[in-house]
C-alpha positions as CSV (number, residue, x, y, z in Angstrom):
1,M,-86.3,67.1,-156.0
2,L,-83.0,66.1,-157.6
3,S,-82.1,63.8,-154.8
4,A,-85.5,62.0,-155.2
5,L,-85.0,61.7,-158.9
6,S,-81.5,60.3,-158.3
7,A,-82.8,57.8,-155.8
8,V,-85.4,56.6,-158.3
9,K,-82.9,56.3,-161.1
10,T,-80.5,54.4,-158.9
11,A,-83.3,52.0,-157.9
12,A,-84.1,51.4,-161.5
13,V,-80.5,50.8,-162.5
14,R,-80.1,48.3,-159.7
15,G,-83.1,46.4,-161.0
16,C,-85.4,47.2,-158.0
17,G,-89.1,46.7,-158.5
18,P,-91.9,49.3,-158.5
19,V,-92.3,49.1,-154.7
20,S,-88.7,50.0,-154.1
21,M,-89.0,52.9,-156.5
22,V,-92.1,54.2,-154.8
23,A,-90.4,54.0,-151.4
24,A,-87.5,56.1,-152.8
25,R,-89.8,59.0,-153.6
26,L,-89.2,62.1,-151.5
27,K,-92.4,62.8,-149.4
28,H,-94.0,66.2,-148.9
29,T,-93.6,67.6,-145.4
30,L,-95.6,70.2,-143.3
31,P,-93.6,73.4,-143.3
32,D,-92.9,75.1,-140.0
33,L,-94.6,78.4,-139.4
34,P,-92.3,81.4,-139.5
35,Y,-93.9,82.7,-136.2
36,D,-95.6,81.3,-133.1
37,Y,-99.3,80.3,-133.3
38,G,-100.3,83.3,-131.2
39,A,-98.2,85.8,-133.1
40,L,-101.0,87.0,-135.2
41,E,-103.4,87.8,-132.4
42,P,-105.7,89.6,-131.9
43,F,-106.5,89.4,-135.6
44,I,-106.2,85.6,-135.9
45,S,-106.3,83.6,-132.7
46,A,-103.7,81.0,-131.6
47,D,-106.4,78.3,-131.5
48,I,-107.3,78.9,-135.1
49,M,-103.7,79.0,-136.2
50,K,-102.8,75.8,-134.4
51,L,-105.8,73.9,-135.7
52,H,-105.4,75.3,-139.2
53,H,-101.7,74.5,-139.5
54,S,-101.2,71.4,-137.4
55,K,-104.4,69.6,-138.4
56,H,-105.8,70.9,-141.7
57,H,-102.6,71.7,-143.5
58,A,-101.1,68.5,-142.1
59,T,-104.0,66.5,-143.5
60,Y,-103.5,67.9,-147.0
61,V,-99.8,66.9,-146.8
62,N,-100.5,63.4,-145.5
63,N,-103.3,62.8,-148.1
64,L,-101.1,64.1,-150.9
65,N,-98.3,61.7,-150.0
66,I,-100.8,58.8,-149.9
67,A,-102.3,59.8,-153.3
68,E,-98.9,60.1,-154.9
69,E,-97.9,56.7,-153.6
70,K,-101.0,55.2,-155.2
71,L,-100.2,57.1,-158.4
72,A,-96.7,55.7,-158.6
73,E,-98.1,52.2,-158.1
74,A,-100.7,52.8,-160.8
75,Q,-98.1,54.1,-163.2
76,A,-95.8,51.2,-162.5
77,K,-98.7,48.9,-163.4
78,D,-99.7,51.0,-166.4
79,D,-103.2,51.2,-164.9
80,A,-104.7,54.1,-166.8
81,S,-108.1,53.9,-165.0
82,A,-106.5,54.2,-161.6
83,I,-104.3,57.0,-162.7
84,V,-107.3,59.0,-163.9
85,A,-109.3,58.2,-160.7
86,L,-106.5,59.7,-158.5
87,G,-106.6,63.0,-160.3
88,P,-109.2,64.7,-158.0
89,A,-107.4,63.7,-154.8
90,I,-104.1,64.9,-156.1
91,R,-105.5,68.2,-157.3
92,F,-107.3,68.8,-154.0
93,N,-104.5,67.9,-151.6
94,A,-101.7,69.3,-153.7
95,G,-103.7,72.5,-154.0
96,G,-104.2,72.6,-150.2
97,H,-100.5,72.2,-149.6
98,I,-99.5,74.8,-152.1
99,N,-102.1,77.3,-151.0
100,H,-101.4,77.1,-147.3
101,T,-97.7,77.2,-147.8
102,I,-98.1,80.6,-149.5
103,F,-100.8,81.7,-146.9
104,W,-98.5,81.3,-143.9
105,Q,-95.8,83.4,-145.6
106,N,-98.3,86.0,-146.7
107,M,-98.9,86.9,-143.1
108,A,-96.6,88.4,-140.4
109,P,-96.9,89.6,-136.8
110,N,-95.7,93.0,-137.9
111,G,-97.6,93.1,-141.1
112,G,-100.3,95.5,-142.3
113,G,-100.0,98.9,-143.8
114,E,-99.3,99.3,-147.4
115,P,-96.6,98.1,-149.8
116,S,-94.1,100.5,-151.5
117,G,-91.9,100.6,-154.6
118,D,-92.7,98.8,-157.8
119,L,-95.6,96.8,-156.2
120,M,-97.4,100.0,-155.1
121,D,-96.8,101.5,-158.5
122,A,-98.3,98.4,-160.2
123,I,-101.3,98.5,-157.8
124,K,-101.9,102.2,-158.6
125,R,-101.5,101.5,-162.4
126,D,-104.0,98.5,-162.4
127,F,-106.5,99.6,-159.7
128,G,-106.1,103.3,-159.4
129,T,-105.3,103.3,-155.6
130,F,-104.3,100.8,-153.0
131,E,-107.6,101.3,-151.3
132,N,-109.4,100.4,-154.5
133,M,-107.4,97.2,-154.8
134,K,-108.1,96.4,-151.1
135,K,-111.8,96.9,-151.4
136,K,-112.0,94.8,-154.6
137,L,-110.0,91.9,-153.3
138,S,-112.0,92.0,-150.0
139,A,-115.3,92.1,-151.8
140,T,-114.3,89.4,-154.3
141,T,-113.1,87.1,-151.5
142,V,-116.1,87.6,-149.3
143,G,-118.3,86.7,-152.3
144,V,-116.7,83.2,-152.7
145,Q,-119.6,80.7,-152.6
146,G,-118.9,77.9,-150.2
147,S,-115.2,77.3,-149.6
148,G,-112.2,78.7,-151.6
149,W,-109.7,81.5,-151.9
150,G,-109.4,85.1,-153.0
151,W,-106.2,86.0,-154.8
152,L,-104.1,88.9,-155.9
153,G,-102.1,87.4,-158.8
154,Y,-99.8,88.5,-161.5
155,N,-100.6,87.9,-165.2
156,K,-97.2,87.5,-166.7
157,D,-98.5,87.6,-170.3
158,A,-100.3,90.9,-169.8
159,S,-97.8,92.2,-167.3
160,R,-100.5,93.3,-164.9
161,L,-102.0,92.5,-161.5
162,E,-105.4,90.7,-161.4
163,I,-107.9,89.7,-158.7
164,T,-109.7,86.4,-158.9
165,T,-111.0,83.5,-156.8
166,C,-110.4,79.8,-156.8
167,P,-113.0,77.2,-155.5
168,N,-112.1,74.6,-152.9
169,Q,-108.3,74.1,-152.9
170,D,-107.7,74.7,-156.6
171,P,-104.1,76.2,-156.9
172,L,-104.1,79.6,-158.6
173,H,-101.2,79.1,-161.1
174,A,-102.1,75.6,-162.2
175,T,-105.8,76.5,-162.8
176,T,-105.7,80.1,-164.1
177,G,-102.1,80.8,-165.1
178,L,-101.9,83.7,-162.7
179,I,-98.8,83.8,-160.4
180,P,-100.0,83.9,-156.7
181,L,-98.9,86.9,-154.7
182,F,-101.4,87.3,-151.9
183,G,-104.1,84.7,-151.0
184,I,-106.9,84.9,-148.5
185,D,-108.3,81.5,-147.3
186,V,-112.1,81.6,-146.8
187,W,-112.7,78.0,-145.8
188,E,-114.6,78.2,-142.5
189,H,-111.9,76.4,-140.6
190,A,-109.7,79.5,-141.3
191,Y,-111.9,81.8,-139.2
192,Y,-115.1,80.3,-137.7
193,L,-113.7,79.7,-134.2
194,Q,-113.1,83.5,-133.9
195,Y,-115.4,85.2,-136.4
196,K,-118.3,82.7,-136.5
197,N,-120.2,83.2,-139.8
198,V,-119.1,86.8,-140.2
199,R,-116.7,86.3,-143.1
200,P,-116.3,90.1,-143.9
201,D,-114.9,90.8,-140.4
202,Y,-112.2,88.1,-140.9
203,V,-111.3,89.3,-144.4
204,N,-111.0,92.8,-143.1
205,A,-108.8,91.6,-140.3
206,I,-106.4,89.8,-142.6
207,W,-105.1,93.2,-143.9
208,N,-103.6,93.9,-140.5
209,V,-101.2,91.0,-140.8
210,A,-100.5,91.2,-144.6
211,N,-96.8,90.6,-145.1
212,W,-96.0,93.1,-147.8
213,V,-92.3,92.0,-147.7
214,D,-93.2,88.5,-148.8
215,I,-95.9,89.7,-151.3
216,T,-93.4,92.1,-152.8
217,Q,-90.8,89.4,-153.2
218,R,-93.3,87.2,-155.0
219,F,-94.2,90.1,-157.3
220,E,-90.5,90.8,-158.1
221,H,-89.9,87.1,-158.8
222,A,-93.1,86.9,-160.9
223,K,-91.8,89.7,-163.1
224,G,-88.6,87.8,-163.6
225,K,-86.3,90.0,-161.7
């Protein structure tokens, strides 16, 4: 981010026009998965992971870059109408990029089981038991109408864990203020090839690959440690 800002500032100092400044912007890139496409089998198939990551996530990244380029051009022209019109595309594609980047890290080949330490203590404090939290997050996620996400998030103001959902690709923190810890994608492209229209089976399977190391790290960071 600093390098991108420096490039833009340098272009401005040298008297470069808006097009040069837009070109200097650092583009978003598709992150590598921390495991092979088939590493989450039998719970999530290699075909789903390859399609989900290399096609769907990649599309969000590409469309976000395009939208941001158009935004920079509109800002350079002081075109307020164009700036407003680009809002939905940026929200949708940036959300898709943010959500999926978390999602890949939230899963691991040797995942599953239960967390420990401070996170488990917080789960018991806020939900009674781990099983209660699991059932509530699963039911809430399965109940998403259409496409969206189920989330275990951290409310920093109230110092507590909360469960909620977001429609479409709305990013949790930007739209609710909750810090994302564990997200479950229930867009059909995340499961249909394997689970067809039986969303509950897919949601139940996700728990077998839940990466509690990553989720715990997010929890600790959210608390400010």
